[in-house]
C-alpha atoms as an extended CHARMM CRD file, in Angstrom:
* protein
*
       143  EXT
         1         1  MET       CA            -24.5420000000      -26.9270000000       49.0790000000  PROA      1               0.0000000000
         2         2  VAL       CA            -23.8200000000      -26.5250000000       52.7400000000  PROA      2               0.0000000000
         3         3  MET       CA            -21.9630000000      -28.9140000000       54.9920000000  PROA      3               0.0000000000
         4         4  THR       CA            -24.1250000000      -30.1130000000       57.8740000000  PROA      4               0.0000000000
         5         5  LEU       CA            -23.6830000000      -28.6850000000       61.3410000000  PROA      5               0.0000000000
         6         6  GLU       CA            -22.7230000000      -32.1510000000       62.5710000000  PROA      6               0.0000000000
         7         7  ALA       CA            -19.8600000000      -32.3570000000       60.0550000000  PROA      7               0.0000000000
         8         8  ASP       CA            -18.7130000000      -28.8520000000       60.9670000000  PROA      8               0.0000000000
         9         9  TYR       CA            -18.6700000000      -29.8120000000       64.6490000000  PROA      9               0.0000000000
        10        10  ALA       CA            -16.7940000000      -33.0500000000       63.8990000000  PROA      10              0.0000000000
        11        11  VAL       CA            -14.0990000000      -31.1060000000       62.0410000000  PROA      11              0.0000000000
        12        12  ARG       CA            -13.7730000000      -28.6680000000       64.9680000000  PROA      12              0.0000000000
        13        13  ILE       CA            -13.4690000000      -31.5420000000       67.4520000000  PROA      13              0.0000000000
        14        14  VAL       CA            -10.7760000000      -33.3540000000       65.4520000000  PROA      14              0.0000000000
        15        15  GLU       CA             -8.9120000000      -30.0710000000       64.9090000000  PROA      15              0.0000000000
        16        16  MET       CA             -8.9670000000      -29.4260000000       68.6380000000  PROA      16              0.0000000000
        17        17  LEU       CA             -7.6130000000      -32.9050000000       69.3890000000  PROA      17              0.0000000000
        18        18  ALA       CA             -4.9220000000      -32.4690000000       66.7310000000  PROA      18              0.0000000000
        19        19  VAL       CA             -3.7930000000      -29.1420000000       68.2050000000  PROA      19              0.0000000000
        20        20  SER       CA             -3.7610000000      -30.3810000000       71.8020000000  PROA      20              0.0000000000
        21        21  ASN       CA             -2.0650000000      -33.7100000000       71.0910000000  PROA      21              0.0000000000
        22        22  LYS       CA             -3.2760000000      -34.9510000000       74.4800000000  PROA      22              0.0000000000
        23        23  ARG       CA             -6.2770000000      -36.6610000000       76.0520000000  PROA      23              0.0000000000
        24        24  ILE       CA             -9.2430000000      -34.3180000000       76.5350000000  PROA      24              0.0000000000
        25        25  ASP       CA            -12.5140000000      -35.0170000000       78.3320000000  PROA      25              0.0000000000
        26        26  ALA       CA            -15.8990000000      -34.5690000000       76.6370000000  PROA      26              0.0000000000
        27        27  HSD       CA            -16.8880000000      -31.5390000000       78.7410000000  PROA      27              0.0000000000
        28        28  THR       CA            -13.7330000000      -29.6630000000       77.7470000000  PROA      28              0.0000000000
        29        29  ILE       CA            -14.1880000000      -30.6360000000       74.0990000000  PROA      29              0.0000000000
        30        30  SER       CA            -17.7680000000      -29.4080000000       74.2140000000  PROA      30              0.0000000000
        31        31  ALA       CA            -16.8620000000      -26.0910000000       75.8330000000  PROA      31              0.0000000000
        32        32  GLU       CA            -13.7600000000      -25.2800000000       73.7940000000  PROA      32              0.0000000000
        33        33  ALA       CA            -15.1750000000      -26.4020000000       70.4320000000  PROA      33              0.0000000000
        34        34  HSD       CA            -18.4920000000      -24.6430000000       71.1690000000  PROA      34              0.0000000000
        35        35  VAL       CA            -20.4800000000      -27.8290000000       70.5740000000  PROA      35              0.0000000000
        36        36  PRO       CA            -23.4330000000      -28.7500000000       72.8150000000  PROA      36              0.0000000000
        37        37  LEU       CA            -22.3800000000      -31.6530000000       75.0570000000  PROA      37              0.0000000000
        38        38  ARG       CA            -25.0820000000      -34.0910000000       73.8710000000  PROA      38              0.0000000000
        39        39  PHE       CA            -24.1800000000      -33.3700000000       70.2350000000  PROA      39              0.0000000000
        40        40  ALA       CA            -20.4520000000      -33.6640000000       71.0010000000  PROA      40              0.0000000000
        41        41  LEU       CA            -20.9730000000      -37.0770000000       72.6200000000  PROA      41              0.0000000000
        42        42  LYS       CA            -22.9260000000      -38.2820000000       69.5820000000  PROA      42              0.0000000000
        43        43  ILE       CA            -20.1680000000      -37.1160000000       67.2370000000  PROA      43              0.0000000000
        44        44  LEU       CA            -17.4220000000      -38.5510000000       69.4450000000  PROA      44              0.0000000000
        45        45  ARG       CA            -19.1230000000      -41.9790000000       69.3510000000  PROA      45              0.0000000000
        46        46  LYS       CA            -19.1150000000      -41.9050000000       65.5310000000  PROA      46              0.0000000000
        47        47  LEU       CA            -15.4750000000      -40.8130000000       65.3730000000  PROA      47              0.0000000000
        48        48  VAL       CA            -14.5140000000      -43.6090000000       67.7960000000  PROA      48              0.0000000000
        49        49  ALA       CA            -16.5190000000      -46.1900000000       65.7990000000  PROA      49              0.0000000000
        50        50  ASP       CA            -14.6870000000      -45.1760000000       62.6210000000  PROA      50              0.0000000000
        51        51  GLY       CA            -11.2710000000      -45.4040000000       64.2920000000  PROA      51              0.0000000000
        52        52  LEU       CA            -10.4390000000      -41.7130000000       64.0450000000  PROA      52              0.0000000000
        53        53  ILE       CA            -10.2420000000      -41.1430000000       67.7870000000  PROA      53              0.0000000000
        54        54  VAL       CA             -9.8100000000      -43.3380000000       70.8380000000  PROA      54              0.0000000000
        55        55  SER       CA            -11.9680000000      -43.1560000000       73.9570000000  PROA      55              0.0000000000
        56        56  TYR       CA            -10.6530000000      -43.7510000000       77.4670000000  PROA      56              0.0000000000
        57        57  LYS       CA            -13.0310000000      -44.3690000000       80.3600000000  PROA      57              0.0000000000
        58        58  GLY       CA            -12.6140000000      -43.4990000000       84.0080000000  PROA      58              0.0000000000
        59        59  ALA       CA            -11.4780000000      -40.5580000000       86.1060000000  PROA      59              0.0000000000
        60        60  HSD       CA             -8.5980000000      -39.7990000000       83.7600000000  PROA      60              0.0000000000
        61        61  GLY       CA            -10.5560000000      -40.6950000000       80.6500000000  PROA      61              0.0000000000
        62        62  GLY       CA            -11.1480000000      -38.6490000000       77.5620000000  PROA      62              0.0000000000
        63        63  TYR       CA            -10.4680000000      -38.6820000000       73.8640000000  PROA      63              0.0000000000
        64        64  ILE       CA             -7.3380000000      -38.5420000000       71.7410000000  PROA      64              0.0000000000
        65        65  LEU       CA             -6.6230000000      -39.0010000000       68.0420000000  PROA      65              0.0000000000
        66        66  ALA       CA             -6.2190000000      -42.6410000000       67.0360000000  PROA      66              0.0000000000
        67        67  ARG       CA             -3.6250000000      -41.7200000000       64.4150000000  PROA      67              0.0000000000
        68        68  GLU       CA             -1.2610000000      -38.8620000000       63.8890000000  PROA      68              0.0000000000
        69        69  PRO       CA             -2.9190000000      -35.7880000000       62.2860000000  PROA      69              0.0000000000
        70        70  ALA       CA             -1.0370000000      -36.3870000000       59.0140000000  PROA      70              0.0000000000
        71        71  LYS       CA             -2.9730000000      -39.6260000000       58.5870000000  PROA      71              0.0000000000
        72        72  ILE       CA             -6.4730000000      -38.1780000000       59.1160000000  PROA      72              0.0000000000
        73        73  SER       CA             -8.0870000000      -36.4180000000       56.1730000000  PROA      73              0.0000000000
        74        74  LEU       CA            -10.8790000000      -33.9060000000       56.1410000000  PROA      74              0.0000000000
        75        75  ARG       CA            -12.9440000000      -36.3500000000       54.0530000000  PROA      75              0.0000000000
        76        76  GLU       CA            -12.6240000000      -39.0980000000       56.6670000000  PROA      76              0.0000000000
        77        77  VAL       CA            -13.9670000000      -36.8250000000       59.3850000000  PROA      77              0.0000000000
        78        78  ILE       CA            -16.8560000000      -35.4920000000       57.3110000000  PROA      78              0.0000000000
        79        79  GLU       CA            -17.8290000000      -38.9460000000       56.0440000000  PROA      79              0.0000000000
        80        80  SER       CA            -17.6080000000      -40.3590000000       59.5640000000  PROA      80              0.0000000000
        81        81  VAL       CA            -20.6530000000      -38.3300000000       60.5610000000  PROA      81              0.0000000000
        82        82  GLU       CA            -22.4200000000      -37.8900000000       57.2060000000  PROA      82              0.0000000000
        83        83  GLY       CA            -21.6510000000      -41.0920000000       55.3340000000  PROA      83              0.0000000000
        84        84  PRO       CA            -20.0360000000      -41.2340000000       51.8770000000  PROA      84              0.0000000000
        85        85  TYR       CA            -19.9200000000      -37.8780000000       50.1300000000  PROA      85              0.0000000000
        86        86  MET       CA            -22.1610000000      -37.6780000000       47.0910000000  PROA      86              0.0000000000
        87        87  ILE       CA            -23.7600000000      -34.7390000000       45.3790000000  PROA      87              0.0000000000
        88        88  SER       CA            -27.0750000000      -36.4310000000       44.5380000000  PROA      88              0.0000000000
        89        89  ARG       CA            -29.2840000000      -39.1280000000       45.9960000000  PROA      89              0.0000000000
        90        90  CYS       CA            -29.2680000000      -40.8770000000       42.6090000000  PROA      90              0.0000000000
        91        91  GLN       CA            -25.7370000000      -42.0210000000       43.4340000000  PROA      91              0.0000000000
        92        92  GLN       CA            -27.0320000000      -44.1610000000       46.3080000000  PROA      92              0.0000000000
        93        93  ASP       CA            -27.3530000000      -47.8650000000       45.5820000000  PROA      93              0.0000000000
        94        94  GLU       CA            -30.8440000000      -48.0620000000       47.0410000000  PROA      94              0.0000000000
        95        95  TYR       CA            -32.1630000000      -45.1400000000       44.9930000000  PROA      95              0.0000000000
        96        96  ALA       CA            -33.5030000000      -45.6710000000       41.4950000000  PROA      96              0.0000000000
        97        97  CYS       CA            -34.2570000000      -42.7550000000       39.1990000000  PROA      97              0.0000000000
        98        98  THR       CA            -37.9490000000      -42.9930000000       38.4050000000  PROA      98              0.0000000000
        99        99  HSD       CA            -38.1350000000      -40.8160000000       35.3340000000  PROA      99              0.0000000000
       100       100  THR       CA            -35.7310000000      -42.8380000000       33.1550000000  PROA      100             0.0000000000
       101       101  THR       CA            -33.9980000000      -46.1900000000       33.2610000000  PROA      101             0.0000000000
       102       102  CYS       CA            -30.6320000000      -44.4820000000       33.6440000000  PROA      102             0.0000000000
       103       103  CYS       CA            -30.3720000000      -40.9600000000       34.9890000000  PROA      103             0.0000000000
       104       104  ARG       CA            -28.4610000000      -38.8710000000       32.4340000000  PROA      104             0.0000000000
       105       105  PHE       CA            -26.9170000000      -36.8410000000       35.2790000000  PROA      105             0.0000000000
       106       106  HSD       CA            -25.6330000000      -39.8290000000       37.2560000000  PROA      106             0.0000000000
       107       107  GLN       CA            -22.2150000000      -39.8970000000       35.5660000000  PROA      107             0.0000000000
       108       108  ILE       CA            -21.7940000000      -36.1300000000       35.9700000000  PROA      108             0.0000000000
       109       109  TYR       CA            -22.6870000000      -36.3240000000       39.6610000000  PROA      109             0.0000000000
       110       110  ASP       CA            -20.2640000000      -39.2260000000       40.1500000000  PROA      110             0.0000000000
       111       111  GLU       CA            -17.4740000000      -37.2210000000       38.5320000000  PROA      111             0.0000000000
       112       112  ILE       CA            -18.1410000000      -34.1130000000       40.6420000000  PROA      112             0.0000000000
       113       113  SER       CA            -18.3950000000      -36.1670000000       43.8320000000  PROA      113             0.0000000000
       114       114  SER       CA            -15.1100000000      -37.8830000000       43.0300000000  PROA      114             0.0000000000
       115       115  VAL       CA            -13.3540000000      -34.5400000000       42.5380000000  PROA      115             0.0000000000
       116       116  VAL       CA            -14.6870000000      -33.2480000000       45.8630000000  PROA      116             0.0000000000
       117       117  ARG       CA            -13.6940000000      -36.4500000000       47.7130000000  PROA      117             0.0000000000
       118       118  THR       CA            -10.1880000000      -36.2610000000       46.2380000000  PROA      118             0.0000000000
       119       119  LYS       CA             -9.8340000000      -32.6150000000       47.2390000000  PROA      119             0.0000000000
       120       120  LEU       CA            -11.0720000000      -33.3130000000       50.7840000000  PROA      120             0.0000000000
       121       121  ASP       CA             -8.5740000000      -36.2000000000       51.0150000000  PROA      121             0.0000000000
       122       122  SER       CA             -5.7630000000      -33.8030000000       50.1070000000  PROA      122             0.0000000000
       123       123  TYR       CA             -6.2420000000      -31.9070000000       53.3750000000  PROA      123             0.0000000000
       124       124  THR       CA             -4.9190000000      -33.6610000000       56.4450000000  PROA      124             0.0000000000
       125       125  PHE       CA             -5.0800000000      -32.3220000000       59.9680000000  PROA      125             0.0000000000
       126       126  ASP       CA             -1.3310000000      -31.7720000000       60.2820000000  PROA      126             0.0000000000
       127       127  VAL       CA             -1.5940000000      -29.2950000000       57.3930000000  PROA      127             0.0000000000
       128       128  LEU       CA             -4.8550000000      -27.7860000000       58.6570000000  PROA      128             0.0000000000
       129       129  VAL       CA             -3.5400000000      -27.3330000000       62.1930000000  PROA      129             0.0000000000
       130       130  GLY       CA             -0.2490000000      -25.9570000000       60.8730000000  PROA      130             0.0000000000
       131       131  ALA       CA             -2.0890000000      -23.4600000000       58.6860000000  PROA      131             0.0000000000
       132       132  ALA       CA             -4.2130000000      -22.3430000000       61.6390000000  PROA      132             0.0000000000
       133       133  THR       CA             -1.1290000000      -21.9480000000       63.8340000000  PROA      133             0.0000000000
       134       134  ASP       CA              0.6800000000      -19.9600000000       61.1220000000  PROA      134             0.0000000000
       135       135  THR       CA             -2.3250000000      -17.6310000000       60.7240000000  PROA      135             0.0000000000
       136       136  GLU       CA             -2.5950000000      -17.0970000000       64.4970000000  PROA      136             0.0000000000
       137       137  GLU       CA              1.1300000000      -16.3440000000       64.7480000000  PROA      137             0.0000000000
       138       138  GLN       CA              0.8920000000      -13.8940000000       61.8260000000  PROA      138             0.0000000000
       139       139  ASN       CA             -2.0930000000      -12.1630000000       63.4540000000  PROA      139             0.0000000000
       140       140  ASN       CA             -0.1400000000      -11.8010000000       66.7180000000  PROA      140             0.0000000000
       141       141  ILE       CA              2.8190000000      -10.2990000000       64.8440000000  PROA      141             0.0000000000
       142       142  ASN       CA              0.5600000000       -7.7860000000       63.0970000000  PROA      142             0.0000000000
       143       143  LYS       CA             -0.9820000000       -6.5520000000       66.3780000000  PROA      143             0.0000000000
């Protein structure tokens, strides 16, 4: 399985906001996160709608995290753009397995999805940003 490009971009955008800890305009976010502007704006709208970031309008507008990085998990960001994480479509309420009355894999897929969601919840952006900063500092020392 591969995470969607939209989720990858959303993670990059939130990481950037967590590192900067200040208001950043959409053009700067797009350029520094290497996300096309139209795609960045679409992602930013979803992150705002889910309460992960705050949008400010006007000449000094931009975006900033709605909560401190320690209170934003990797799962929240991914699910903000992709919807609830699940490994199979048979886990969706509106989907009904057609080959049997109860899909024999449904319980297994639920269990795997739960493990992945829990693991993604265990990573918050304070830890992720700190790990990135530590790696960058170590790389600079080794040069």
